[in-house]
C-alpha positions as a Markdown table, in Angstrom:
| # | Residue | x | y | z |
|---|---|---|---|---|
| 1 | Unk | -0.4 | 0.1 | 0.0 |
| 2 | Unk | 1.5 | 3.1 | -1.4 |
| 3 | Unk | 1.8 | 6.2 | 1.8 |
| 4 | Unk | 2.0 | 9.9 | 1.7 |
| 5 | Unk | 2.4 | 12.6 | 4.5 |
| 6 | Unk | -0.4 | 15.2 | 4.7 |
| 7 | Unk | 0.7 | 18.7 | 5.8 |
| 8 | Unk | -1.6 | 21.5 | 7.5 |
| 9 | Unk | -0.2 | 24.9 | 8.0 |
| 10 | Unk | -1.3 | 26.9 | 10.9 |
| 11 | Unk | -2.9 | 30.7 | 11.1 |
| 12 | Unk | -2.0 | 33.9 | 9.7 |
| 13 | Unk | -1.1 | 35.1 | 6.2 |
| 14 | Unk | 1.2 | 32.7 | 4.4 |
| 15 | Unk | 3.3 | 32.4 | 1.3 |
| 16 | Unk | 2.2 | 31.3 | -2.5 |
| 17 | Unk | 0.3 | 27.9 | -2.2 |
| 18 | Unk | 3.2 | 26.3 | -4.4 |
| 19 | Unk | 6.5 | 28.3 | -2.4 |
| 20 | Unk | 4.9 | 26.6 | 1.1 |
| 21 | Unk | 4.4 | 23.4 | 0.3 |
| 22 | Unk | 7.9 | 23.3 | -1.4 |
| 23 | Unk | 9.2 | 24.9 | 2.0 |
| 24 | Unk | 8.1 | 22.3 | 3.7 |
| 25 | Unk | 9.3 | 19.3 | 2.2 |
| 26 | Unk | 11.9 | 20.8 | 1.9 |
| 27 | Unk | 12.1 | 21.0 | 5.3 |
| 28 | Unk | 11.0 | 17.5 | 6.2 |
| 29 | Unk | 13.8 | 15.9 | 4.2 |
| 30 | Unk | 16.2 | 17.8 | 6.0 |
| 31 | Unk | 15.5 | 16.3 | 8.7 |
| 32 | Unk | 15.3 | 12.7 | 7.5 |
| 33 | Unk | 18.9 | 13.1 | 6.4 |
| 34 | Unk | 20.4 | 15.2 | 9.2 |
| 35 | Unk | 18.6 | 11.6 | 10.7 |
| 36 | Unk | 20.8 | 9.6 | 8.6 |
| 37 | Unk | 17.2 | 7.9 | 6.5 |
| 38 | Unk | 17.7 | 6.6 | 3.6 |
| 39 | Unk | 13.8 | 8.4 | 2.3 |
| 40 | Unk | 15.6 | 10.1 | -0.9 |
| 41 | Unk | 11.6 | 11.4 | -1.8 |
| 42 | Unk | 8.0 | 10.5 | -0.9 |
| 43 | Unk | 4.8 | 12.1 | -1.8 |
| 44 | Unk | 3.8 | 15.0 | 0.2 |
| 45 | Unk | 0.3 | 17.4 | 0.0 |
| 46 | Unk | -0.2 | 20.7 | 2.0 |
| 47 | Unk | -4.0 | 21.7 | 2.7 |
| 48 | Unk | -3.3 | 25.1 | 2.3 |
| 49 | Unk | -6.5 | 27.6 | 3.7 |
| 50 | Unk | -4.5 | 31.1 | 4.4 |
| 51 | Unk | -6.0 | 32.0 | 1.0 |
| 52 | Unk | -9.7 | 32.1 | 2.6 |
| 53 | Unk | -8.8 | 34.8 | 5.1 |
| 54 | Unk | -6.1 | 36.7 | 3.7 |
| 55 | Unk | -6.5 | 38.3 | 0.3 |
| 56 | Unk | -3.2 | 38.3 | -1.4 |
| 57 | Unk | 0.0 | 35.7 | -0.3 |
| 58 | Unk | 2.5 | 36.7 | 1.1 |
| 59 | Unk | 5.3 | 38.3 | -1.3 |
| 60 | Unk | 8.9 | 36.9 | -1.3 |
| 61 | Unk | 9.9 | 39.8 | -2.8 |
| 62 | Unk | 8.4 | 42.3 | -1.1 |
| 63 | Unk | 12.0 | 44.3 | 0.2 |
| 64 | Unk | 9.7 | 47.1 | 2.3 |
| 65 | Unk | 9.6 | 45.5 | 5.9 |
| 66 | Unk | 6.4 | 47.5 | 6.9 |
| 67 | Unk | 4.2 | 45.9 | 3.8 |
| 68 | Unk | 1.8 | 43.8 | 5.9 |
| 69 | Unk | 2.9 | 41.6 | 2.4 |
| 70 | Unk | 6.5 | 41.2 | 3.8 |
| 71 | Unk | 7.9 | 37.6 | 4.4 |
| 72 | Unk | 9.8 | 37.8 | 7.5 |
| 73 | Unk | 10.1 | 33.7 | 8.2 |
| 74 | Unk | 10.7 | 32.2 | 5.0 |
| 75 | Unk | 12.6 | 28.7 | 5.2 |
| 76 | Unk | 16.4 | 28.4 | 6.1 |
| 77 | Unk | 18.0 | 25.3 | 6.2 |
| 78 | Unk | 19.7 | 25.6 | 9.7 |
| 79 | Unk | 23.0 | 26.5 | 10.1 |
| 80 | Unk | 26.1 | 24.5 | 11.8 |
| 81 | Unk | 26.6 | 26.6 | 14.3 |
| 82 | Unk | 23.3 | 26.3 | 15.8 |
| 83 | Unk | 24.7 | 24.8 | 19.6 |
| 84 | Unk | 22.8 | 21.6 | 19.9 |
| 85 | Unk | 21.0 | 20.7 | 23.4 |
| 86 | Unk | 22.4 | 21.0 | 26.5 |
| 87 | Unk | 22.1 | 17.6 | 28.6 |
| 88 | Unk | 19.2 | 17.8 | 30.6 |
| 89 | Unk | 17.4 | 20.2 | 29.0 |
| 90 | Unk | 14.0 | 18.4 | 29.3 |
| 91 | Unk | 14.7 | 18.5 | 33.2 |
| 92 | Unk | 15.6 | 22.5 | 32.9 |
| 93 | Unk | 12.9 | 23.0 | 30.9 |
| 94 | Unk | 10.2 | 21.2 | 33.4 |
| 95 | Unk | 11.3 | 23.8 | 35.7 |
| 96 | Unk | 11.1 | 26.7 | 33.8 |
| 97 | Unk | 7.8 | 25.7 | 33.0 |
| 98 | Unk | 6.2 | 25.2 | 36.8 |
| 99 | Unk | 8.6 | 28.3 | 37.8 |
| 100 | Unk | 8.1 | 31.1 | 35.0 |
| 101 | Unk | 4.6 | 29.9 | 33.1 |
| 102 | Unk | 2.7 | 32.2 | 34.8 |
| 103 | Unk | 4.4 | 35.2 | 33.6 |
| 104 | Unk | 3.9 | 33.5 | 30.2 |
| 105 | Unk | 1.5 | 36.2 | 28.3 |
| 106 | Unk | -0.1 | 34.1 | 25.8 |
| 107 | Unk | -0.6 | 31.6 | 28.2 |
| 108 | Unk | -2.5 | 33.8 | 30.6 |
| 109 | Unk | -4.2 | 35.9 | 28.0 |
| 110 | Unk | -5.8 | 32.5 | 26.9 |
| 111 | Unk | -6.2 | 30.3 | 30.7 |
| 112 | Unk | -10.0 | 32.9 | 30.1 |
| 113 | Unk | -10.1 | 34.0 | 33.9 |
| 114 | Unk | -10.5 | 37.5 | 32.3 |
| 115 | Unk | -13.1 | 36.4 | 29.6 |
| 116 | Unk | -12.8 | 40.3 | 28.0 |
| 117 | Unk | -9.1 | 40.3 | 27.9 |
| 118 | Unk | -8.7 | 36.8 | 25.9 |
| 119 | Unk | -11.5 | 37.8 | 23.3 |
| 120 | Unk | -9.4 | 41.6 | 22.8 |
| 121 | Unk | -6.1 | 39.5 | 22.6 |
| 122 | Unk | -7.6 | 37.6 | 20.1 |
| 123 | Unk | -9.4 | 39.4 | 18.0 |
| 124 | Unk | -6.1 | 41.7 | 17.5 |
| 125 | Unk | -3.9 | 38.3 | 17.2 |
| 126 | Unk | -5.5 | 35.9 | 16.8 |
| 127 | Unk | -8.3 | 36.5 | 13.7 |
| 128 | Unk | -7.9 | 33.3 | 12.0 |
| 129 | Unk | -8.8 | 31.9 | 15.0 |
| 130 | Unk | -11.8 | 33.9 | 16.3 |
| 131 | Unk | -13.2 | 33.0 | 12.8 |
| 132 | Unk | -12.7 | 29.9 | 12.6 |
| 133 | Unk | -15.2 | 29.3 | 16.4 |
| 134 | Unk | -17.2 | 32.4 | 15.0 |
| 135 | Unk | -20.5 | 32.9 | 12.7 |
| 136 | Unk | -18.3 | 33.5 | 10.1 |
| 137 | Unk | -19.1 | 33.7 | 6.3 |
| 138 | Unk | -16.9 | 34.7 | 3.0 |
| 139 | Unk | -17.8 | 34.0 | -0.5 |
| 140 | Unk | -16.6 | 31.2 | -2.5 |
| 141 | Unk | -17.0 | 31.1 | -6.0 |
| 142 | Unk | -19.9 | 33.9 | -4.9 |
| 143 | Unk | -21.3 | 31.8 | -2.4 |
| 144 | Unk | -21.4 | 33.0 | 1.1 |
| 145 | Unk | -20.6 | 30.4 | 3.0 |
| 146 | Unk | -19.4 | 29.2 | 6.5 |
| 147 | Unk | -15.9 | 29.8 | 7.0 |
| 148 | Unk | -15.4 | 27.6 | 9.9 |
| 149 | Unk | -16.6 | 24.6 | 7.1 |
| 150 | Unk | -14.6 | 25.4 | 4.0 |
| 151 | Unk | -11.6 | 25.3 | 6.1 |
| 152 | Unk | -12.6 | 21.5 | 7.5 |
| 153 | Unk | -13.5 | 20.6 | 4.5 |
| 154 | Unk | -9.9 | 20.9 | 2.4 |
| 155 | Unk | -8.7 | 19.4 | 4.8 |
| 156 | Unk | -11.4 | 16.3 | 4.2 |
| 157 | Unk | -11.2 | 16.8 | 0.8 |
| 158 | Unk | -7.1 | 16.3 | 0.6 |
| 159 | Unk | -7.6 | 12.7 | 3.4 |
| 160 | Unk | -10.6 | 11.8 | 1.5 |
| 161 | Unk | -8.9 | 12.0 | -2.2 |
| 162 | Unk | -5.8 | 9.6 | -1.0 |
| 163 | Unk | -8.6 | 6.9 | 1.1 |
| 164 | Unk | -6.2 | 3.4 | 0.4 |
| 165 | Unk | -2.9 | 5.3 | 0.6 |
| 166 | Unk | -1.2 | 4.7 | 4.6 |
| 167 | Unk | -1.4 | 8.6 | 5.7 |
| 168 | Unk | 1.3 | 10.1 | 7.7 |
| 169 | Unk | -0.8 | 14.1 | 8.5 |
| 170 | Unk | 1.5 | 16.1 | 10.2 |
| 171 | Unk | -0.8 | 19.8 | 11.5 |
| 172 | Unk | 1.1 | 22.4 | 12.5 |
| 173 | Unk | -0.6 | 25.0 | 15.1 |
| 174 | Unk | -4.1 | 26.3 | 15.3 |
| 175 | Unk | -3.9 | 23.9 | 11.5 |
| 176 | Unk | -3.8 | 21.0 | 14.9 |
| 177 | Unk | -7.4 | 22.5 | 15.6 |
| 178 | Unk | -8.5 | 22.1 | 12.2 |
| 179 | Unk | -7.8 | 18.1 | 12.0 |
| 180 | Unk | -8.4 | 17.4 | 15.4 |
| 181 | Unk | -12.3 | 18.3 | 13.8 |
| 182 | Unk | -11.8 | 17.0 | 10.6 |
| 183 | Unk | -11.1 | 13.6 | 12.3 |
| 184 | Unk | -13.4 | 13.5 | 15.1 |
| 185 | Unk | -16.7 | 14.7 | 13.7 |
| 186 | Unk | -16.2 | 14.8 | 9.2 |
| 187 | Unk | -13.9 | 11.3 | 8.5 |
| 188 | Unk | -15.4 | 8.8 | 10.7 |
| 189 | Unk | -14.9 | 6.7 | 8.0 |
| 190 | Unk | -11.4 | 7.1 | 6.7 |
| 191 | Unk | -8.6 | 6.1 | 8.7 |
| 192 | Unk | -4.7 | 7.8 | 9.2 |
| 193 | Unk | -1.7 | 6.0 | 10.8 |
| 194 | Unk | -0.8 | 8.1 | 12.4 |
| 195 | Unk | -1.3 | 12.3 | 13.3 |
| 196 | Unk | 1.4 | 14.2 | 14.2 |
| 197 | Unk | 1.1 | 17.8 | 16.0 |
| 198 | Unk | 3.8 | 20.2 | 15.5 |
| 199 | Unk | 3.1 | 23.7 | 18.0 |
| 200 | Unk | -0.2 | 22.7 | 19.1 |
| 201 | Unk | -2.5 | 24.3 | 21.0 |
| 202 | Unk | -4.9 | 21.4 | 21.7 |
| 203 | Unk | -4.1 | 22.5 | 25.3 |
| 204 | Unk | -5.1 | 26.1 | 25.6 |
| 205 | Unk | -8.3 | 26.7 | 28.1 |
| 206 | Unk | -9.8 | 28.5 | 25.4 |
| 207 | Unk | -9.5 | 25.6 | 23.2 |
| 208 | Unk | -10.3 | 23.0 | 25.6 |
| 209 | Unk | -13.6 | 24.8 | 26.4 |
| 210 | Unk | -14.6 | 25.6 | 22.9 |
| 211 | Unk | -14.4 | 22.0 | 22.0 |
| 212 | Unk | -16.0 | 21.1 | 25.7 |
| 213 | Unk | -18.8 | 23.5 | 24.5 |
| 214 | Unk | -19.1 | 22.4 | 21.1 |
| 215 | Unk | -19.4 | 18.8 | 22.4 |
| 216 | Unk | -22.5 | 20.1 | 25.4 |
| 217 | Unk | -19.8 | 18.5 | 27.5 |
| 218 | Unk | -18.1 | 19.9 | 30.6 |
| 219 | Unk | -16.4 | 16.5 | 31.1 |
| 220 | Unk | -12.6 | 17.0 | 30.7 |
| 221 | Unk | -12.5 | 13.1 | 30.2 |
| 222 | Unk | -14.8 | 13.2 | 27.4 |
| 223 | Unk | -12.0 | 14.1 | 25.3 |
| 224 | Unk | -11.3 | 11.1 | 23.3 |
| 225 | Unk | -8.3 | 10.9 | 20.1 |
| 226 | Unk | -9.6 | 10.2 | 17.2 |
| 227 | Unk | -11.1 | 6.8 | 16.6 |
| 228 | Unk | -10.1 | 7.3 | 13.3 |
| 229 | Unk | -6.1 | 7.3 | 14.0 |
| 230 | Unk | -4.7 | 3.4 | 13.8 |
| 231 | Unk | -1.6 | 3.7 | 14.9 |
| 232 | Unk | -0.7 | 7.2 | 16.9 |
| 233 | Unk | -0.3 | 10.5 | 18.3 |
| 234 | Unk | 2.5 | 11.9 | 18.5 |
| 235 | Unk | 2.8 | 16.0 | 20.2 |
| 236 | Unk | 5.9 | 18.0 | 19.4 |
| 237 | Unk | 6.0 | 20.5 | 21.6 |
| 238 | Unk | 9.1 | 23.3 | 22.5 |
| 239 | Unk | 9.7 | 24.3 | 26.0 |
| 240 | Unk | 9.5 | 27.8 | 25.0 |
| 241 | Unk | 6.6 | 28.1 | 21.9 |
| 242 | Unk | 3.8 | 29.8 | 23.6 |
| 243 | Unk | 1.5 | 28.3 | 21.5 |
| 244 | Unk | 2.3 | 24.9 | 22.9 |
| 245 | Unk | 2.7 | 25.8 | 26.4 |
| 246 | Unk | 0.1 | 23.3 | 28.1 |
| 247 | Unk | 1.6 | 20.6 | 25.1 |
| 248 | Unk | 0.8 | 18.0 | 28.1 |
| 249 | Unk | -2.2 | 16.4 | 25.6 |
| 250 | Unk | -2.3 | 13.5 | 27.3 |
| 251 | Unk | -3.8 | 14.2 | 30.3 |
| 252 | Unk | -6.5 | 16.0 | 28.3 |
| 253 | Unk | -7.0 | 13.7 | 25.3 |
| 254 | Unk | -7.6 | 10.2 | 26.4 |
| 255 | Unk | -7.4 | 6.8 | 24.5 |
| 256 | Unk | -9.7 | 5.9 | 21.6 |
| 257 | Unk | -11.1 | 2.0 | 21.4 |
| 258 | Unk | -7.8 | 1.2 | 19.7 |
| 259 | Unk | -5.7 | 2.0 | 22.9 |
| 260 | Unk | -4.4 | 4.3 | 21.2 |
| 261 | Unk | -2.4 | 7.2 | 23.5 |
| 262 | Unk | -0.8 | 11.1 | 22.6 |
| 263 | Unk | 2.5 | 10.7 | 23.0 |
| 264 | Unk | 3.8 | 13.9 | 24.0 |
| 265 | Unk | 7.8 | 14.9 | 23.1 |
| 266 | Unk | 9.3 | 17.6 | 24.0 |
| 267 | Unk | 11.6 | 18.7 | 21.5 |
| 268 | Unk | 14.0 | 21.8 | 20.7 |
| 269 | Unk | 12.4 | 24.4 | 18.0 |
| 270 | Unk | 16.4 | 25.4 | 16.5 |
| 271 | Unk | 14.3 | 27.7 | 13.8 |
| 272 | Unk | 16.1 | 31.5 | 13.3 |
| 273 | Unk | 15.6 | 34.3 | 11.2 |
| 274 | Unk | 19.1 | 36.3 | 12.1 |
| 275 | Unk | 19.0 | 36.5 | 15.1 |
| 276 | Unk | 15.9 | 36.1 | 16.3 |
| 277 | Unk | 14.7 | 32.1 | 17.3 |
| 278 | Unk | 11.1 | 31.1 | 16.5 |
| 279 | Unk | 10.7 | 28.1 | 18.4 |
| 280 | Unk | 6.5 | 28.5 | 16.9 |
| 281 | Unk | 7.8 | 28.2 | 13.3 |
| 282 | Unk | 6.8 | 24.8 | 11.4 |
| 283 | Unk | 10.2 | 24.4 | 9.3 |
| 284 | Unk | 11.6 | 24.4 | 13.1 |
| 285 | Unk | 9.5 | 21.8 | 14.0 |
| 286 | Unk | 9.4 | 19.6 | 10.7 |
| 287 | Unk | 13.6 | 18.8 | 10.9 |
| 288 | Unk | 13.8 | 17.9 | 14.9 |
| 289 | Unk | 15.7 | 14.7 | 15.3 |
| 290 | Unk | 12.3 | 13.4 | 17.4 |
| 291 | Unk | 10.1 | 14.2 | 14.7 |
| 292 | Unk | 12.2 | 12.6 | 11.7 |
| 293 | Unk | 12.6 | 9.3 | 13.7 |
| 294 | Unk | 9.1 | 9.4 | 14.1 |
| 295 | Unk | 8.3 | 10.3 | 9.7 |
| 296 | Unk | 11.3 | 7.7 | 9.2 |
| 297 | Unk | 9.7 | 4.4 | 10.6 |
| 298 | Unk | 6.2 | 5.4 | 8.7 |
| 299 | Unk | 8.5 | 5.7 | 5.8 |
| 300 | Unk | 10.6 | 2.7 | 6.1 |
| 301 | Unk | 7.9 | 0.5 | 8.0 |
| 302 | Unk | 7.3 | -1.5 | 4.3 |
| 303 | Unk | 10.9 | -2.5 | 4.3 |
| 304 | Unk | 10.9 | -3.4 | 8.3 |
| 305 | Unk | 7.7 | -5.4 | 8.1 |
| 306 | Unk | 9.6 | -7.4 | 4.4 |
| 307 | Unk | 12.8 | -7.9 | 6.8 |
| 308 | Unk | 10.1 | -9.5 | 9.5 |
| 309 | Unk | 9.2 | -11.9 | 7.2 |
| 310 | Unk | 12.6 | -13.6 | 5.5 |
| 311 | Unk | 13.4 | -13.5 | 8.4 |
| 312 | Unk | 10.0 | -15.4 | 10.3 |
| 313 | Unk | 10.5 | -17.4 | 7.0 |
| 314 | Unk | 13.8 | -18.5 | 7.3 |
| 315 | Unk | 13.2 | -19.7 | 11.3 |
| 316 | Unk | 13.2 | -22.9 | 12.0 |
| 317 | Unk | 12.0 | -24.2 | 16.2 |
């Protein structure tokens, strides 16, 4: 059975689809190379939805930094000079989180402790998320349609088109909310092998509360890993990624009927443009060692199955 990797990007305006798709795949291949993978190529499709909410894409040729279409964070291959992760990083990271989590702006504002402040922050900085959760409409082919439904349909159509293939779905940031909704409510009959969420806000109290309200359940224990995930849900987060600061999703989303649980994995996102590191950037997540290991295992699993079959064939008891 053939395989495909499907990606879905996060909120905010993006460069044109062809360029963003090219950069995502370059980041994925860069990570595989660093991980000494034998995989040189694979089928990839990017689900692009930025055009639904943003009239014009970011322009890689725009030089004016004040222009709204200026592309501030292009794909940049990881520099050899970047310092590697220090020994004991995870332990230090957890200590940092415990000590300073209340000071993190995004986490604090999205905690819903001051609802009016939360809504104001989302309106000013997370307009895509606001429109997704509201009854917002837009014109598509001269027809008024619900923004959220159009966005989810993009992913649903992409996955349905690949029915019969083994699917590795990687969702960045707000894309993980879209992926969760699509799998749980729109694609019960379609199976995917792996869901990988990177920089996901699915643990943010604002998002959790929205899901609770839509399922008419105040019981967080009813949050379940979608049944159509066959092999695993891996949630990758950088400890300094403010969007994914509530990264321990396994405490919120319980195992599905297949026994699939979320595996939360802390990584270090090395994406850096000039002197500024962005621990939330998709390209950095896609080439982390931990993510690449999971992707590599998916892509080469057939070879492992064949090796096991040959070994069993010639084993004598």
